[in-house]
Every structure is written in C-alpha cells, then in structure tokens.
N, C-alpha and C positions, 0 to 999 in steps of 0.2 A: 411420778407418773409419766410415762412416755406418751408421745403423740398417738401411737397405735392403741394404747390402753384407753386413752381418752375417746378415740373413735369408737372403740368397742362399747364403752359406757353409753355414749349419747345415741349411737345407732341402735343399740339394743332397745332403748326406750322408744325410739322411733318405729322400730319393727313391731314391737308389742302394740304400739298405738295403731299401726296400720291394720292390724288384725281386728280392731274393734270399731272401725270407722262407721258411723251411721248418720244419715241425713246431714251432710255437710252444707254449709253456706258458701256459695261461690259468688265472688264479686270480681271486678277487674277494671283495668284502665288501659286505654290505648293512647299513646302519645306520638305525635310526629313533630319534629323540629328540623328546620332548614337554616343554614347559617352561611354568610359570606364574609370574606375579609373586607375591611373598609380601608386598608392601607396597601400600597404596592411595595414590593421590595423583597429581599431575601429573607427567608425564614432561617432561624438558627438550625444548623445541621444540614444546610443545603449541600448538594452532592459535589458540585465542581465549582471552580472559581468563575464567577460571572453569571452562573445560571440563576434565574429568578424563580423562586417558588414562594408564593404563588405568582402567576403571570397576570397581574391585574386582578382586581376584586373577584377572585375565583370562589365558587362554592366549595367549602371544605366539609360541609355537614349536611346530610340528608338522612336523618335518623328516624327510624320507626321502631318503637318497642311496645310490646303488649305484655302486661303483667296480670296474672291470674292469682287471686287470693282465695285460699280454701281454708275454712275454719269449721271446727266441729267439736263435739263433746266426746270425752273418753271416760265415762263413768265406770266402765268395766275395769279400767286400769286403777282408778282412784276416784272417790266421790268428788265431783267438781273439776276433775281434770279436763283439759282442753288441748287441742292441737292447732297448729297454724302452718300453712305452706304458702310460699310466694314463688311462683314460676314466672320466667321471663323469656320471651322471644325477641331477638334484637337483630337489626340490620341497619348499616350505614353505608350506602352505596358510594359515598364520596370520600370515605376515609381510606387510609393506606392499609395494606395487608396487615393482618394480625389485630386490627382494630375495627374491622368492618362487620363482625358477627359475634355470636356468643362465645364467651371464653370464661372458664371457671376462675374464681378469685379475682375478678375485675368487676367494674360496675355493670358489665354485660353478662354477668353470671346467669346461666339458665335456671339455677336453683339458688335464689337469693336467700330465702329463709326456710327453715324446716325445724320446728321445735315443739316440745310438749310442755305445757304448764301443769304442774301438780304441786302437792304439798306433803311435807313430812313433819308431823306435829305442828309446830308454829313456824316452820321454815318453808317459804315458798321456793319452789324449784322450777327453773326453766332449763330444759335440756335440749340441746340441738344447735343448729346454725342460726345465729341471731346477732343483733346489735345491742350494745350497752353504751349508754351515753353518760359520762361523768362530768363533762365540761360544757359550758354554754357560751364561750367567748365568740364574738363576731369575727368571721373571716380568718380565724386561726384556731388550731387545735393544741391545747395544752393538756388539761386533764382528760379530754376526750381522746384517749390514746389506747384504749383496749382494742378497738377494731382498726386495722390498717385502712389506708385511704388510697383511692384511685385518683391520681393527678393527671389523667388523660386530658382533661380540660382545665388544668391548673386548679383554681379554686372557684371557677365559674358555677359549677353545679351545686345544688343544695346538698348539705351535709348528709342527709338521709339517703341521697342517691350515690354520692361519691364514697361514703363509708362502706367498707366491705364486710358483710356478715361472715362470721367464722364459727366453727364448732366449739361449743364450750359448755361447761357446767356453771350455772348461775344460781347461787343460793342467797336468799334475801330474808332477813329476820328483823321484825320491828318489835322493840321492847315496850314494856308497859309505861315507861316514863316518856315514850315518844321517840327515843333514839332508834336509829336504824343501822344495821350492819349488813354488808354485802361481801360475798366471797366469789371470786371468779377464777375458774381454771379453764384456760383456753388453749387452742392450738396456736402455733407460731406461724405467722404469715407476714411477708414484707409488703411495703407500699408499692403500688404500681406507678413507676416513674418512667415516662416516655424516654426512649433512647438508652436506658440503662440496662442493656441486654446485648446479646451477641451481634445483632445486625444493625443496631444504632437507630432504627426507625426513621430512615431518611424521608423527609417530606412531612413529618408530623408537625402539627402547628404549635406544640407546647414543649419542645425540647429546651431545657435550660442550658446556658453556656457552660456551666460546670459539668453537666453530663456530656455535652458535645466535646469538651476537652479530653474526655476519656474515649468515647466510642464514635465520635464524628468522623465521617469519611475525609473531610478536608483538614480539620483542626484538631482531631482526636489523636492521642498518643497511641491508641491501638492500631491505627493505620499509618501514623507517622513513623512508627518503629520499623516496619518492613520497608517503607520508602527510604528511610535513612540508611538502612542496611543495603538496599539496592545501590544507593550512591556509594557506600563503602565498597561494594563489590565492583562498581565502575572504577573507582580509584585503584583498587587492587589489580584489575585487569590492565589498566593503563601503566601502573608501576611495573607489572610483570612482563609487559611487552606482548601480551596475548593478542591473537588475531593479526599477527604481523606488525603490531605496533612495537617496534624494536626498542623498547625501553622508554621510560619517561611518560609524560602525560600528553594525551591528545585532546584537543578541544572540540566539543560539540556546542556550537554557538547559534542559538535560535533554531531554525529549521534547516539551515544550510551550514556546512562547515567551511569557514573562510580562513581559519587559522589552525595551526597544529603545533603541538609541542613535540619537539624532536623530529618533526617532518617525516615520520615513518621510517626513519633510519637512525641507527645509533650514532651519537656524537663521536666524532673522531677522538680516539684515545680513551674512550670509556671502557673499563674492563668488565662492566656488567655485574659487579659483585653485589649490587642491591637489586633484587627482583621482586620485592614485596613492600608492603606498607610498614612492616614491623620495625625497621630502623628509624622511622620518622617519629621519634619520641619528642622532638622539639618543634615540629611544624604543626601549628594549630589551624583550626578553621578560620579564625580571624587573621592569622598570618597569611593564609592562602587567599582570603577574600579582600583584605584591606590594602594590598599593595600591587600596583600595576607592573609587576616584574616579568611578565610573560612576553616573549618576543616571537614574531612570526618565524616559523620553521626551525628556530634554533634553541629556544630555551626549554629547560626541563627542571623539575624539582630534583634536588640532589641530596641523597642520604649519606650518612657516615659510611665510609668504605668505598664510595665511588671516587676513583682517582684517575688521573691520566696515566698513560703508559710510563711516564717518567716518575710516577709516584707522587706527583703534586696534586693538590686539590683541583678538581675540575671547575673551570670558571664558566658561569653562565653569561649570556650576552645581555646587552642593555634592554631596558624595558621599552614597550611601545604603548599605544593607546588601549590595548586590550587589557582591561583591569582584571584582577583576580576574582572579584565578585561576579563579573560576567562569565568567567570561566566556570565558577562554582554553579551558577544558575544553569549554564549550558549543559554541564555534565550531569547535574541533577535532573534536568528536564529530558535530555535526549541520550544519556549515557555516552559512550565513546564512539567516535567515528574516525575514519581515515581522512586525509586531506581532500580526497576526491568525493567523499560523502557517503559511501556505503555504511550501513549501520550494523550489518551482520545479525539483524534481529534484536539487537540489544536495546534499541529505542523502545520497543514494545515490551520487552521482558524486564529491563532494568530502569528505563527512563520513566520518570515520574509524570511527565507531560502535563504538568500544572494541576494534577488532580489533588495532591496533598500539599498543604501549605509548608513547603520546605524552605523556599527562598522567595522573598517578596519581590515581585516584578510588576511594574506599572504598565507594561506593554511596550515600552521603549527602552527602559533601563532598569537595572537591578537596584533595589533599595537595600542598603546595608547600614544598620544603626544598632550597635550592641547596647547602647544606653537606653534605647526605647524599642525593644524587640517586639516584632509582630509575626515572626515566622520561626519555624523550628530551629534552623541553623543559627539564627541570631541569638537564641537562648543558649547556644553551646559554643561560644567563641573560643573557649580554651580546650576543647576536645582535640586531641592529637590524632594524626593520621595513623599512629600505631594503635590507637583505640579502634579505628576503623578496621585495622587488621583483625582485631579480636572478634568483631561482629560480622565481617564479610563472609558470605556463604552460609549465614544462619538458616536453620531449617524450619520445617513445618511439622508440628506435632499431630499425630493421628488421634482421632477420637475426640477432638475438642469441639465445643459448640461453635466456635469461630476461629479459624486459623488463617489470618491475613498475612501471608508471607511468614515473617519471623515473630509474629505475636499470636497469642492464644487467649481466648476468652472462655473462662469456665466458671461454673457456679458451685460453690462448696455445698455438697449434698447434705452435710450435717449442720449447715448454718441455721436452719429453721426446723430442727427435728425434735425439739422438746416441747415443753408446755410453758405458758405464761401463768403466773399466779398474781392475782390482784386482790386487795382488801380495801374496803372503805367504811368509815363510820361517819354518820351525819346526824345532826341534832339541831335543836333550836333553843336558845337561851330564853330566860324569862323576859328579857327586854325585846325579844323578837329578832335577834340576830341569828340567821341560819349559817351553819358552818359545816365543813366536812374535813376529814383527814384521810388521805389516800396513800397507799403503798403498793408498789408493784415490783416484781422481779421478772424480767422478760428479756426476750431477744429484741433488740432495737429494730423497729419496722423499717428504718432507713438503712439499706445495705451500704457497704463500702467496698472499695477495691484495694486488694493487696497485690503489689507488684514484686515479681521475683524472676530471676533467670533460672532456666532449667535446660537440661539436655533434651533435645527434641525427640530422640529415639527412646530413651529410658524414662524420661520424666524426672530424673534425679535433680535435686536442687544443686545449683552452682553457687559458689561464693565469689565475692568481688574483692580484688586486690588492687590497691592504689599504688602506682609506681611513679616516682618523681625523677625525671631525667632519664638518661639512657647510658648504655655501656660506652665508655670513652673511645673504644676502637670500633666496635660493630654497630653501635647505635641502638642495639636491641634493649628492650625494657627489662633486662635481667643482668645482674652484676653481682657475683659472689666474691667480694674482695677478700673476705676472711677465710674462704674455703670451707665453710661449715654447712654448705647446702642451703643457706638462707639468702633470699634476694635482698641485698643491702640497699636496694633502691626503694623498697616498700615503705610506705608511710601510712599513718592513720588518716581517717577523714578529717579529724580535727587539725592535722598538721598540713593539710593541702594549702599551698601558697596561693593567695588570691590575686596578688599583683605580680605578673610575670616579669615586669621590668623590661630592660632593653634587650635587644636581640643581636647576637653576633652575625654580621653580614660579611659574606665573602667578597673580597675585591675581585672585580671582573674586568675583562678587556674593555677599554674605552676606545671604540673604533667606529667608523662610519659605515663599514660594510655590513648591511643588514641581512645578508644571505648566508654568510659563512664566518662565524666568529673565529674559527681556528686559523684563518688567514691573517688575522689582525695581530699586531705585535704591540707590546708595551702595556704596562699597568700604570695608569695615570691617576690612581686614587679613586676613592668612592665619591659618588655624587648622587643626586636625587634620581638620576636616570640610569644608573648602572649597578644597583644593589641586587643581590640575589641571595636566597637562603641556602644554608647548609643544615639539613635536618639534625636534630639533637642539640641545637644551639639556642632555642628559646629558653629563657631563664626559668628553670624550675617548673617546666610544664609537667602536668600529671596525666599519665596513661592509665586506662582501665584494663585490667586483665580478669578473665574468668577462669576458674579452675574447679574441678570436681573434688570429691572427698579423698581421692587418691593422689591429688597433687598434679593431675594432668591439666595442662593449659590449653585453652581453646583459641582458635584463630586460623586463618589461612596458612600463615607461617608460624611455627612454634616460637613464641617470644623468648624462650629460654635458650634453645639450641640454634635457631635460625633456619632449621630445615623445614621443608614443607610438611604440614601436619597431615595426619591420617584423617580419613573421612569421619571417623568416630569423634573427632574433636573439632569439627567445623560447623556444628549445628546447634548453637545455643538458641533458645527461644524465650521471649519475654512473656510471662504468664500474667494475665489480668484475672485475678481470682476474686469473684464477687462473694463477699462474706457478710455475716451479721454478728454483732457483738452483744454479749449479755450485759444489760445495764440494770441498775436499781433506780426506781423513780419514787421520789418522796414529794408529796404535794398536798394542797388543800385549797379550800375556797370559802368565801363568805358572801353574804348579801343581806342587806337590811334596808328598810324604808324610813326616810326622814321627812317629816312634814315641814314644808316651808311656806311662808306667806306669799312669796312672789311666784314660785313655780309649782306649788302644790306638792304632792308626794314625789320625792326623789329617791330612786333606788340606787344605792351605792353597792358595788359588787367588785369582787376581785378573785383571781385565781393565781396560783404560783406552783411551779414545778421545778424540782432539782433532779437532774439526771446525772448519776454517778457513772463514770467510765464510758461516756458517750464518745464515739469516734469523731474527730475533727481533722481536716486536712492541714498538714504542715508542709510548706514548700521550702526546700533548701536550694536557693539559686546558685550557691557555690558549687554544689554537686551537679546541678543541672548544667552549669557552664562547662564542665568537663565531660558531659554526656552520660552521667549516671542517673538514669530515669528512676530505678527503684529507690535509690537514695534520695532523690530530689522530691519525689511525690509520695510522702508518707502519711498514713492515717494513724493518729496517736490518741490514746485515751485521755479524756479530760472531763471536768465537771462543768455542766451548763445549767445556769439558773435563768428561768424565764418567768415573767409575771405579767398580768393584765390588771389594770384598774379601770373600772367603767362606771358611768352614771347614766341612768335612764329616766326620762321624764315624758309626760304627755302634754302636748301643746295643741293649740288650734282645735280644741274639742277632743279629737281622737287621733292625732298624729303622734306616733311614738318617735322620740329622738333619743338616740343612744350614742354616746361618745366613749372612746377607749384610748388609753395610753398603754403601749406594749413595749417591754424592754427585754432583750436577750443578752445576758451577761456571760461571757466566756471566762470562767474562773481560772483557767489554765492557759491563758492567752500567751502566744509566743511572738516576740517581736525583737529580733536581734539584727540591728541594722549593719550593713556592710557595703562598701563600694570598692571595687577592684579595677585593675587595668589589665588589658589583654597583651598579647605578644607585640602588637603594633602600637600599644599605648592608648588604646581606646578604653573608655570607661564602661563598666557593666555592673549590674546589681548582683551582689553575692550574699544578700540577706537571707535569713531564715525567719519565717513568719507563718502565722495562722492565716490560711487563705479563705476567701469567701466561697463556700462550697457551691452556692447557687450560680455564681457568675464568673468564677476563675476561668481564664481562657487565654489562648495564645495571642489574641488580638488586644488584650487589655493588661498585659504584664502579669498574668496569673494573679489577679487582683487580691490584695490583702484584705482580710476581714476587719470589721470594726470590733474593738474589744467589747463595747456595749452598743448593740444595735437597737435603734428605737423605731417604732411604728406608731402612727396615729390613725384613728378611724372615726368616721361619722356615719351613722346608719339612720335612715329616715324610712318610716312606713306609715301609709295612710290609706284607709278605705275610701272609696268614693262611689257615687251612684245614690239613687233615692233611698235604698235600704242598706247601703254600704256593701253591696254584693261584689264590687270590683276592688282592686287594690293595686297600688304602686309601691315599690320599694327602691331605695337607692343607697348603695354603700360606696363610700369613698375612703381609700386607704393611701396614706402618704408614708413613705419610708425615708429614714435618714439617708442622705446621699442623693435624694431627688427623684426617686422612683414613685410613680403614681398609678393607681388603678381605680376606675370608676365603673360600677355596674348599675344600670337602671333597668328594672324589669317591671312589667305590667301584666296583670291578670284581669281579663275582661270576661265576666260570666255571661254566656249567651243564653243558656237555660240550665235547668237543674243538673244536666248531665254533661254539658259542653262548656269548656273554657278556652278562650283564645289567649295566647301569650306573645309577648314581644320582649326582647332583651338586647341591650347595647353594652358591650364591654370595650372600654377604651384604656389602653396601656400607653403611658407617656412619661416624659422626664428622661433623666440620665439613662442611657442604654446599657450601662454597666451596673445596673441595680436589679433587684429581684423582679420588680414589676416593669421597669423601663425597658428591659431587654426584649420584651414581647411587643414592642411598638408595632411591628408588622403583623402581629397576630390579633390586633384589634378586630372586632367582628360585631355583626348585627344578626340576631336570630329572631325567627318567628315560628310559632308552633300552635298546635291544637291538641287539647286533651279531652278525651271522651270517657266517661265513667259509666259502669253498668253494674 
C-alpha cells in the first residue's frame, strides 16, 4: 500500500463521518508558557565566532496555544461509531523563524488529531490521524516508535505533546483468552530535529553538536565546504599570478598586508611554467602551515617545472618570522592582496573573515595542532594543493533547498513515501506477568545525510580517484608510464599512505641580503633557516581527483594534460542529501508486581528493541586528512540493540519512585585505531570509528561513540495539598561520560479550570555528552493552563 492509497482510505472514512456529524461535544484548553535561559554563553550553532546567543538570560519562549477538542457520535456510519478532532492554534513570539507559528507535522500542527472509531465484527478500528503508544519508558522512546517525535525542546515536553500524530489504520482485536493483537499501517514521517534542514536554524536553543557539524554556519561541513573551496580559489589565483600577482603566493595577513610572496613581481629567472595548483602534488596543508619558510618580498612556493633560465631548480630565500600557519590564516580570512593592500573585492567574495571555522585563531596568533584538531584545515593536514586545484572554482547547483557556494542541501523526495507496518501481541500469564511482542517494518524516523560530489550544472554523479605522488617531470597528478591510458599513480582508499615521512627540501642561498636573493652567491648547505619546498616531493602524498562517467577530470587546470580546463569541468558541488533508511524493528516488553516486606509492591518492568539496518555514522580520519569529505563521513548500516530495566515503588504514602537502567549496544561497532605523520612529521589521527551521532563536532575531534552507552534515571512524583490536587515531578538522568539532565516541574491547581505550572531544566556535566552539550540551554519556565 502506498502513502497515497493510505490517505484515500483514512480520508474517505473522515469525509463520510463529516456528513453525519450531530451534536458534538466541544472542549478545549488554552496554555501559555514563558521561558528564560538561566545560563550565559554561546548556544550550539551560533552564527559567527565570538557572538553570544543568548546575550544574558534572554527569554527564548513566549508560547501560547489553544487546543479545541471536538467529539461526537457517528451511528449513521456504524452503530457505536464516534469521531474525534483536535485543532490547535499556536504562537511563540520569542522563537526563531519557522518555529514561531503553526506548522504541519510538528508539535505545532494545526490539525493534531482527526480519527473515527468504529468496529468490524470483533475488530476495533481507529482510522485517521492519531497517536499509538507501545512503550512506557521514562525519558526515552524505545517501543514507543510508531509516531515520530518533535525534538524542538529536546525531551523537555511531555510525550503526548512532542509525539507527532500521523495518518494510520489502527486495527485492534482482543481474544477470548485475554490476548490482544494490534495491527498498524501508517504513513512515514521523520522526527523533527532542530537544525537538520537547509537553513540550519541558527539561534535555536536545542541544536545538537552532531547536527551542527553538518548544517552549522560556523562548524558545519555544509558551510565549511564552500569556505574551503574559496580558499582553494585564493591559492589558485595566487599561483596563477592573477590580478597582477606575477606568480607565486601573496600574503593577506590580518586586516593589513605587511608581507608578500614574490613581491608582486616574478622572481628573476623564473620561466613561469607553473601557473596553477595542479603540479603541487607533494605540498600539503601541514607542509604549508607548519614551517616558517616564507620571506618578505622574495619567497614563493615552487612547483615541479619551475626552473631558472639556466635550467637549474629555482632556489627560495631563507625563512623569516612569518610562519606558514599565519599565511594560511591570512589567506583563508582575507583572500589575496597586493603588497600595498588592495583586495580587488576578493576579501568579500573569497575571504572567510572568520565566519566559518577554517583556521583556529585566538586573536593574536594562529593555533595549529594536527594531533588535537579543532578547525577544518587541522583535520586535513595531508590534503595537497593539487587537491585544491580539483575543487577551486566549484559551482552552485540550481534548484537546491540550500546552495551555499559549492555545497547543496536536498531532501530525498522518496525517502518517506511509503507506509510503515507494525504488529503487536500482548497477553498476561497466569502468574500475572504482562508481556508483549512487537514487530515493525518502517522507514527510520531519524534521517541521515549522504554525501557525494556532483556536476553543478547537470547534477550527474562524479567519482573520486585517489592519486599518490605526481608526474616526475610536470608534477601533475597523472602519469601513464605504461602507455595504456591508465593513470599509474592511482591507488585505492585502502592503500593510501598514512605516514608521509620526510620531505625533500631544496638547498637555498644562504645569504644576508633580505631583499633580493638572486644577488647572493654560494650554496652553503641546509639549515633550520633556509629550507624551502619543491612541490611533488612530500613522500607519497595523496591527491583527490574528480571525474565524470566519461573520464573527464575536474579542476581549474586539467590534472591530466596541464591545460586550463573548460568551464564545463570546473563546477563540482558537494551534495548533502537527507535520506531515510528502511529498518526492521523487533522488540518486546514485560512488567510484573512483586510483593516485598520492606518496600511493599515493587513493579519490575523492561523493554527491549533490536533495530536491523539502522544507519550509524562512521568517520574515516585517514580520508578526512586528505580532504575527502564524502569518504570521511559515511553512514553505514548496522544493528542496534537497546533495552530498559526499571523498578517502581510507592513510598511516603503516595510518592512514586521509579528507577531505570538503559543501555544502547552497537552490534556493528567500528573501531580501527590508526596514528599517522604529516609531511612535517606532526602526528594526526587516521582512525576509522563509529562516531557519536549526537555530539560529534569539529571542536571535539568528531567524537567517537561508546560501543555500549549507558544511562540511568530516577523519577519522583508526589501529589500535595489537602486533597492531593497539586503535584510535583522530578526526573534526573545521568549518561555514561558525565552528561546530566534534571527537570523539576510543579502543577498547582487554582480552581477546577485553571492550573499554574513551573518547570526548571538544568543540563550539566561534560559538554561533549548528549545532555551536557546543552549547558547554556538550561532554562526556567512558568505557565498557566485554562480548560473549558
């Protein structure tokens, strides 16, 4: 059954019902809640470096919603048939756009429920938009997975509010022996996850770090990709001598240009044979950033093929205090400039200006640490400048939901286009043990991202080719030694060398004249102050090439021929495709009561769920180190087993105490440890591992997940007042790794129609945990509910 056929079935019943409505019962509830942050500091997903959202205990919620419930009989349809509608008007004047008013398939849905209850023989039928609850665990959803969830306020809201009603056929039959069987056929809808969309929801209070690593403006790869490509274009401009920069690289350092590479004029004796990044197959990001070999006015990067008029290798001058990492930061921030400072508009078109976290800078100096990366370039120490040639000039795809430079965010239209089917059997044994067995075949409500390179104009998929080393004469990443039309430099991902080893360094003139190296005579050997690189000489560096199905290579310069590429092959784009994967869920539950002398009746309960083919993130730091984002950030199928064991007692007359142990076991956990060395001998992580989907982030090393993650919870609930008309509840959850969340809420009954509410949510502990990451989202809420 397709989704459209399901709609026809349930809507036909609803339309038939609407023709026979008589004397409905109308009730309602109006609720207002206001909330303020209790902590200062940046929220996850803040827009720019240093901006503070919120700015001191700001109000983030002023929410009013009115729900109208309409119930009536439909005897004309079937004897005893009834109908139910739940309508909602919603407004939150303090929330960000897209979260401040009604929206379908969120907890702000204007039509929350609309169903008809009827029967066929002994089968009870509920047809329409509804909720079905199969699980009862505190603070977590296991078996309660039929309806998707709105995580706009994480898990602060009550389940009946955050659970999203969907259209379904719900058939329920109770047998003579007391057993019950339920069949669900429902539409497919995904969870509502803040930030997991085209615009990233900047300023939202509950964006997870794992989501921010994809769509965040500062730390998300969706926006880091075009920023990285802008830097690649900057390097390409400098290498090609564009805008009067007569070859070599020119430095943009801070806001003012104080140093320049090549000084705006070609070095004496340079024949100009290299005018692109393509020959730089052996100069890597770490090679560029980790050595201070750039000298005022004279030094430039040298590629294979650049020689003096006499045919000897061009010698760079000695180093000065301007380190490569500062040059990298300057060019990433401001693009290229001349020695006198004009930017030619490139600072605004290509300069990152500290918006995206490309290079970590503390305000006075650039931080460069490949062993503990916190910025995009630090994760890519082995990416060659020839790889930048591949990406420079990447295009923007038309018709995408989000096209941020050279990245594109799209949603797979077929991802949630079928139906979910669920079946449950529950019964009670003679000893009083309640149990259930559950089975579902469905689209996972948690979407995932699939990364791939495409041609921006045609949308055609591009394939990735890994190339090790460069042509011995030209330096280009193409070398057909056997003459069979095959690139003999190509290697597989498995064969990429992780330790680049030593670097061949050119001997340079050792002289004291800092203005004109060519006037100095004599080669007095290498020292720590006169080393310079010749591209192509880093040991076994790997370059990334992209090509289409016809074998055409992409890049500013054709990596095969060395000629300038046509425009048709200079526009690769990285597509972020949001998808859903079909999974099989097998689970069950039990509960029973045990009489004890000390505690009275103790309810022991449990739930378990096995998801087959659930997508989990696997990070390959070796591929990330060479700049291969699609290869580095993969979602792979695996089996996940989750279970909850709980115990409930009543103490102090009427206080309910509930404790839980929760464990999530990844049955296909990946953990392949690896440590490598860069071109300059610095260490970096080249491991492949299952990442923590909720908190993996540029700022925490794309955190590895636990193979078996454990949570513990304690829930207390007690009525108070003369007749127990008021109530307070408190839930505390502790997660392995140190994350903590505590919610205290109070309901105070004013009269039969009016209830005042208060709620305090505190997140604390390790900020790289599921709960601890929301430290700055801790909040206090007050509200009023009026029923009629």
